[in-house]
N, C-alpha and C positions, 0 to 999 in steps of 0.2 A: 232652615226645614227643607224638605225634599221640593226640588223644583224652583228654589229661590235661586236666580241669577244675580251674579254681581262678585267682586273679589273679596277676598277674607278680609272681613272687618278687622279682625284681631290676630295678626299674624302670630306666630308663636316666638317667643324668646327662648333661643338655644340656651340650653342648660349651661352651669358654668363650666369652663374649659372647653366648650363645644369650638369648632372651626367657625371661621366666618363663613357667611351664608354664599356658598358656589356652588356649582354643579348640580348634582343630586337634591341637595339641600335647597339651593335658591329654586330650583323646579317645584320643591314641594311646597315651599314658602308661599311662591307666585300662582299656585293653581288655583283654578275657580271651583273649590270645593263645595260652594254653594250651588254649583248646578248638579251634583251628584246627590245618589240617596243618602250621602252621609251629613249632607247640610254643610252650613258653614262652620269654620274652625271654632270659633267662639261658642258653637252650641253644642260642641262634642263634649261627651262624658269626660270629666277634669281626670280620670284614672286613663283612659285611653289616649287622651292629649298629652299625659305625661308621659306615656310609653312612647309616643310618637315622637316628643321631643328627644328621648333617650335615644332610639333607633338613630335618628338624624345625627346627632352628635357622636354616635360610636365609630370608632375607625374599622371594627370589624364588620364584613358585609351582612347586613340585615335588611329584612324587609317585613312589611305587615299587610297582609291582606284582609281587609275590613268590609264588615257587613255581607248581607246575603250575598252581594254581587262580587265579592273578594276582591274590593278594590286595592291598586297597590300605592304604598307609600315606601320609598326606599332611600338609603343614603348612599354616599359616594362610592364606598366600597362597592356595595350591590350594584351601582352603575356600570361598574368597570367590568363586571361577570357578564351584564347582559347586552353589551356593546351598543350597535347600532339602534337597540330596541328604547335606549334612554334617548331623548327625554319623554318620548311618546307615550311610554310606559305608565306615567305619573298619573295616578287617579283612572285607571281603566281596570277593567275586569282581568284578573289574572289568566281565565281560560283564553281571555281574547289575545292578549300579549303573548301568551305561550301556546298559541293554537297548535303548533306543528308538533309538540312534545306532551300535550296537555292528557291527551287520552293513552299515552304510554302507560305501563304498569308501572307503579311507585312515584308516579308525577302527580297528576291533578286529583286522582283516587287519594291520595296520603294527604293532601290538604283537606278536601272536603271533608274526609272521615274526621281530622282532628277538630275541623269547624264544628261537626255536628254531633261528636261524642266528648269532645274534650281531651282526648286522649294523647298523651306527646308521644313523637316518633323520631327515632335517632336511626339514620343510616349512614353507615361508618363511610362507605365507598360505593358510587354509583357512576357510572359513564354515562352521559348525555351529549345530544349534539349541541353546539353553543355557537351562536353567531358572533363572531368577533367584529371589532371594527372593519370597516371597509364591507362587510357583508359576507366575509370568508366564514364558512362552517367548518369547525373542528370537533372533534370527540374529546369532551374535557371531562377529567374525574371530580367527583365533590364530594365532601362530607356535609351531609345536612341533617339539621336537626328543627323539627316543628312543634309547636306549642302553643295552645289555645290562649288567647288574651281576653281577658275578663273586665267588663266594666265595675263600677262603683257598687253594684247591685248584685255583682256576682254571676251574671249573663255573659255568654260567651259572644264578643264583639268583634273577633277576627283570629287571626292565625300569625304568630310570629314564626318568621322564617330565620333562621343563622345559617348561612353559607359561607365553607370555606373551599375554596378549589385546591386540590390537592395534585392536579395533574401535573405540575412541575416534579412534586416528590415521587409519583409513580413513575413519570419518564425515567426519572433519575434511577430509580431503581430496576426498572427494565435497561436501562442504558449500563446498568453495573452488570447484569447479567450477560448482556451482550458483549460486553469488555472483557469479562470472565472467560468466555467462549473463543473471542479473539487472541487472547493470551495463551491460550491453551494451544493454539496452532503456530505459536512463533518457535523458533529455531535458536536464532542468534540473538544478542543484547542489540543490534541493529533493528532486528525485527521486533524486540520488546520497545525500544525507542519508538519506535514508528506509531506502534499502537496505543502506547500510552499517551503520547501527545497528541494524536488526534482524537482520542476520547476526552482528555481533560481539557482542551480548549474547546470542545463542543459542548460536554456535559456541563460547564461550570460557566460558560459564556465568557470564559476569562480573556483577558489582552494579552496575557503571557504565562507560559507554561514551560518548564524546565524539568529535565531529567538528568540527576547525577548518579554516578558510581564509581567506586574505587577501582583503580588499575591493578589492584592485587600486588603493585610492587613500591606503593608509598603515595603514588599520585592519584590523581582523580581525572575524570573526564565527564564534560557536562552538554548537553545537547537541547535546543530551545525551540519554542515554535511562538510566532507573534502573530495577534489576531491579523486577518487580511493579508497573511504571507501566501503568496500563490504556490500550491501544492498539486500539480497536475498528476495524474496516473504515472504518465513517463520520468517525472521528477521522483517519483516515491520508489521507482527501481534501484536509484542511487543509494549508498551509504549514506545515514544522517551525517550532519557536520559536527562534528564533535569537538569541542574546544578543551583543549588540556590543560593542566594545571598542577602546582607542586602540592606536597601533602599539607603544608599549612595553609592552603586556601581558605579564605574565611566567606565565602559566599553561604547564604542562608541555607541552600540546599544541602551543602558539606558540613556545615555545622549541626545542623538536625541528625544527619548521618551518623556524625561521630558522637553525639551525646545521646541518641534515640528518643530526644525528646521534641514533641512538635512545639513549632512556634507562628503566632498569629500577630499580624500588624493590622490594624483597622486605618491608621491612616498615619503618612510619616515618608521616609524616605529608605526603604529597607533595603536597597540595592547601591546605597549612595557609595559606599566602600568599594563594590565590586562591578559596577557599570561599565560594560563596555561601548556602550552608544546611546543614543537618544531613546531607544525602545526601553534599555532597562532604568535610563534616568526618569522617566515618566511615571514609573509604578509607583504608586501611593498604599496601595493596600498588598498584603502577600502573605499567604499561608504556605508554611514548609513542614513537611512531614516525612519521617524516617520510613525506609520501606520495611523495617522490622524482618530482615532475613538473618539466617544465623551465619552463612558464609559471606553473600555480598553486601558490603554496605553502600547505601544510597540513599537519595532523598528525592522527593516529589516537591515542586513549589507552582502555586498558582496566583496569578497575580493581577491587579486592576489598576486603572489610570485615575481611578475615582476612588474617595474614602468609601469602605465596605466593613459592616459589621459581620463576623462569621459566626453564623447561628448554630448551634448545637447539631442539628441536621446536618449542615454543611461539614462539619468538623468530623462526623460520624462517618459521611461519605468518604471524604478525604481520607481518613484512617483505613478504611475498608479498600478502597483504591490501592492505597500504597502498598497494603499486605499482598494483594493480588500481584501487583508489580514485583514486589519482591521476590516471590516466589516463582514467577516466571523468569526473573533475572537469575534467579540460582538453577534453575534448569537450563537456561542460555550458558552460563558460565560454564557448566558440565559439558554441555553439549559442544561448546567450541573448543575445549579442551581437547575432546576427544576426536571431534571433527577435523580440528587443524592437522592432529598427528596423522590420521588415516589419509587426508587429502593429500598431505605431504609425501607421503610414501607412494600415495597412487600417481601424482603428477612428476615425480622425480624419477618414474620409471616410462613416462612420456616421453618424447622428443622435444627439447625446450625450443628448437628453430627446426622450419621444415625448409628444404632446398629453394634457392631463388635462382628460376632459371628464366630466359627470357621468352619462350614459347609456352612453357608449361606453368601455369599459376596454380599455387597448391593451398589449400585451408583446411583446419581440422577444428572440430569442436569436441569437448568432451563436458558432458554434465553428470553429476552424482545421481543416482535415485532418490527414491523419497526419503529413504533413511541414509542421511548424509554423514552417519556417525561412521559408518562402515566403507573400508575400502574395495573398490570392485575389481572384475577382471576384465574388463574393456579394455583393449589397447587400440592403438593405430601407429603408422610408420611410414615415411617415405624418404628414400635414398637413392643417390645415383649408384649405378653398376658398373662395373669395369667395361661393359660393352657400349656404354654411353646410354643405356636405357635409363628408364625411372621404376624402380622398385616401389609398389604401394600394397600397403597390408592393412587390414582390419580383421578383428578377433575377438573372442570373447571365452576367458575362461570362467568356467562355473563357478559362483560361491561369491558371497560380499564380507569378507574377512581379510585379514592381513595375509593369510595364506594362500588367497585368490591371487591377490597382489603380487605377493613373491612368484608365484608360479607364472604369473602373466609376465613379470618381468623375465623368468628363465626363457619362455617361449618366445618372446620378441628378440631376446638378444640372441638365440640360436637361431630364429628364422634370418636374421641379417646374416649371421655367419655363414649360413648355407648358401643364402643367395649371392653372397659375392663369391664363394666358389663355384656355385653353377647355379645361374640365375632361372633355369627352366621353372616353372611354376609347380608342374607336378613333380619334378625333384625336390623340390623345396618341401612341399608338403610331405612327400614320403619319409623325407628324413626328420622333418617334425614329429610325424606319427611314431617312428622308432623312440624318439626322446620322451614323448609323453609317454609311452608305454612304460617306459624305463622309469620315469619318475612315478607311475601310478604303482609298480611293483616295488619300488624304495618305500614310498608310503604305506605298502601294503593296502592299496584301496584299488576297487575298480571303478569308483564313483569320480573318476578325473575326467571332466566332462570340458572338450575344448572344441571351438568351431571358429574357421578363420578363413578367410579369403586373400588370395594372394596373386598380384598380377604386374606384368612388367608393359610399359609404356615405351613403345619406339616412335618418337616424334618425326623423326627424318622418314619413315615408312609409312606413317599415319596408321599404325595399328596397335592392338592392345590384345594381350596374351593372358588369359586367367584361369586359375583353378581353384576349386573351393573345397572344403572338407565340413559340408555340414552347415554352410552359413547362407542367410538369406543372398540371394541372386543381386548383383548389382545393378545399379540404374544409369542409364545414359540419357542427358538432354542434349538432343541435337536440332540443328536449324534445318529446316526443310526448304526446296526452293521457291515457296510462297513467301518464307520469311516467318511463319507460324512455329515455333519450336514445339517439339514434341519429346515426350519422355517414355522410355521403354526399357523393361527388363531384360538383361541380358540372358540367354539361354544357355547357363553354364551347369554342366552334370555336378549335382551337389555333393555327391558323395557321403560317406558316414564322418562322422567328427573324429578327431584325432586320436589317438589311443586307442582306436575300435577296428585296427586293421584298414585304415585308410587306402583306398587306391585311386587316387585323384586323377581325372582327365581333363587336358586343357581344350580352351576355346578361343580362337583369335578371331576379332572382329575389326572392324574399321574405326579409327578414332582420328577424326578429321578437324581441320581448324574450325572452332566455333562450337566444338562438342565439349561436354562437361561430364566427367565421371564421378557417380555418387556412391562410395562405399559407406556401409551404415550398420549398426547392431541391430539385434531384435529389438531393443527398448525403444525404438523410433516408431514402430509401426504396431507393436504388441500393447493389448490394453485387455483388462479383464472386462469379462461378459461382452467383448467384442470379437468377433471373427478376424482371423490374419488377414485374409482377402480384403476385407473394410480398410484395413490399415494401409495395406501394400497400394490400393487404390487410391487413397487420400494423398499419399506420399507423392506418389506420380503425377496426380491432379497440380498439387501445389507446384511440383518443380518444372512442370510444364509451363505454369501461368506465372513463373517469376519473372521479375521484369528485365532479368539478364542472365547470363549464365557464370557470373563472376562466383567462384568458389565460395568465399566467405559470405556473401548472400545467400548462396544455396544450401550451405551449413545453418545459416539461422533459419532459412524456412523449412528444411527437413525436421529439424528439431521440434518445430510449431506446427507441424503438417497435420499430426493426427491430434483430435481434441481428447481431454480427459487426461488424468495423471497416469503415470508409469512409477511402477515400483522398482523398475530395472535401473541399471546404468545405460546412459545414452552416448553414442561415439558415432562421428561422422567425420569422413574424409573425402574431399571433393578435388578433383584435377582438372582444370579447363586446358584445352588446346587452343591459345589465343590465335585470333585471325592474323594480328600483326603483333610483332614485340612491343610493350609497353615500356614507359619511362618510370622511373622511379626515383624518389630522394627521400632523406631523413634529416631529422635535427633532434639531438638530446637538448632536452629543456631542464634548465636547473630550477628548485623549488624555491622560487624568489617573485616578488610581486610584480617586476618587471617582464617576467616570462611570457606572458600571454601578448603582451605588445610586439615582443622579439618575434613571437611566432607567426603573427599578422603579417609584419614586414618581410619576414623570409619568404613566407608561403605566396604573397601577393606577387614579388619577384620572380619566385619560380614558375608559376602558372602563368604569369605574364609573358614569360621568356619561351613558354610552351605553346604560346598563342591559344590560350584557353580562353574561350567567350568570357565577355566582361561580365555578365549575368552570371555565370556560373563561378566565376572567381570571387565575386562578391557574396555569394551564398555559402562557397566552401570555406572562406576565410572568417566568416561569422561563425559557422558551425565550428570550426576548428578552435577559435579563440574560446569558445564556450566548452569545449570537452577539455581543452588544457586547463582551464580554470578550474573546473569538476575535479580533474586527476591531481592538481596540485592541493587542492584543499582536501579531497578524500583520503589522498595517500601521504602526502606530504613527502614524498620523495620525487627525485628527479623522473622526468616522463620522456618519451620517447615519440615523436610526431612522424610518421610516415605517409608518404603521398605516391598513388601509383595510378599512372594516365595510361590510358588505351583509347583507341579510336571509339570503343563504346561509351565508356564510362570512366569516371573520377573516383578513387577509391582513396579515402582517408582514414587513418586510425591513429589513437592516441593510447598508448600503454602506459600504466605506471607499474611500479615494483613493488606494492604492497598496499594493503588497506588500514594498517594500525600504525603509520609513521606518524611522527610530530610536525606540525606546522607552528612554525614560532609566533607569538601574539602579535608582532609588527605586520606579518604576512596575514594572518586572517583579519587584521584590522583594514589591511590595504586593499587586498582584494575582495571583489565584490562576494555578498554572502553566498549566492549560488548563481549568479546570472540569470538568464533567462529560463534555464533549464532545458533538458531534453525535449520538451514540447517544440522549442524551435528547431531542433534538428529534424524531430518526425514532419515539421512543416516544409522546410526546405529541402530535404534531401528524398529520394527515391526508395532508399532501403538505409535501416541502421541496425545495429545490434550491440549487445555487450557479450565478450568472450572470456571466459576466465583463462588464464595462461598459467604455466608451472609456476612462477611467482608474480602474484597481482592479477591484474585484469586488463582489458583491453575494448576501448568503445570504438566503434567505427560508423561510418557512413558511406555511402554511395551515391552519386548523382550522375544520371545518365546524360551523354553528349548527344544531341541533336543530330541527325545524318544530314548530310547536304550542308 
């Protein structure tokens, strides 16, 4: 009876099949109900007591709010939902336990209304702040049902709450929406793989996920992610590590791609026949679903190192995810086919190698615009002249199609021919103007728009002569007497673009040791909704603040100087007049497992011979080893390591000759899976970057040499 103090004299006996008393059940059994308005357990109405026993035995989260005070009694499932409020919530008024949300609409008022009226209530989805274990408050999503509990006489004795947390399902649906948006922004299969693996391992909280696609020629390639695998932002810039296999490969992801039928293993050794390492061997539960694409065959696999039953909801989510991946993979396959042709044409018209001179260091960079499907008209060149000078040029032929690229090739070839005959910049551009006018007349168009800047560097006389035909003014980075570098735009008469009666004028400026010249296309500084002056100022500031005047580093700085995406192509050419000649060496690296160690040995000996400080040798050798490993894994072809040492800095580059080569199974197993990634390069170097080349790509880093 009310006010009686004492332990439950007759604790409830769990119904048949109920779990052993533990957790919330034990708390309910041990609670001093006699000290509450409900009285001792044995005095409860039999119907109410039977309902309480059913609640305690149920695996579904359930709670009873009993009596006028709505005192709580609940099971283990409900205890999990309320976190740290358990076990103190047992036998207390619901309004006290949930004081922080009780007065929110749809919470306490619903419970009280059901208790007063007896009307049931069902809310399919609601979001409430929920205190998890450790006191962490999260927004959780629930499906809740309330119904009146009546005693043997038909009177309302309390409210039964059945609550199912649907936060995970809701988050998965939102994640699927975000996943679709992320896939919409992918261009290549590498992009699709990165997005798909990142989503799958996070959304399904998996231990291993893999993505496999056909090669289009009979074979397959597969890429995977392992739980806990460190993938920093710098690492993500590299192509994924694809593993290639023959047409008869029996991996689950390939089997489901061939058959079009999903396969689910709850417990076993699904990767026993195709495991390549211990990560695969540990997988016990695996889902393999086909991409269901019309052109690209492929499969997605999600695995756990523990037994796992695949629910209908999980299977549906996997199927939806695989369908999105399939659509993205087909778009990527079409893009790569078109993009590869366009870019091959583009790059074949650019110089594959720039002059290697003792006092003039040269670097260039070309990046296609947002629409990488099209070939552009940006071009650059640097070549030696019969006079001993160095000719440098950067231009832009309007258009983003094959015709623009072809015209760019004609203009570049004609410019070099004219310069070799008469290197005066004004004479060269005047001759080009006549050529472009002729090309326009031949094509029957007056819309052939070409801008170009051409200069001649005379290192012996320390001067630079330039002429421009409608092109942005070049930028020079100079070292001042105080040691602080400054960047200034050269005052070059712009003139009209070629083909419009260009009458170029020349400008001659000093070009002393320590200076660096930067030629660039308008895609570097122009952004939609932003004035041109803003972009020019940002470029000058970035170049002035760069750690050194090294041309390769400045090319990377220039292409990233102005924030926001550009829809235009980007071309940059930089030439540094070195204070003193640099020393250089190179090594051809075969695609075999011992290559990184051979590179380390060669580079240590070379830098030691050049008397480079030991601290710099250690950092440089470690970084070079990482880049070599990555190049061999990603390209599968021989690589070339080049080192260039000046009094100011050490520059190292590793170039491969392709991104779709084949690494043998033995090589893949012997080499590290990824090394420590480019995060290490970023940590140990003063600058680093990646440059696309005519064939393949180059990753480089720079370490500054302390003065004195």
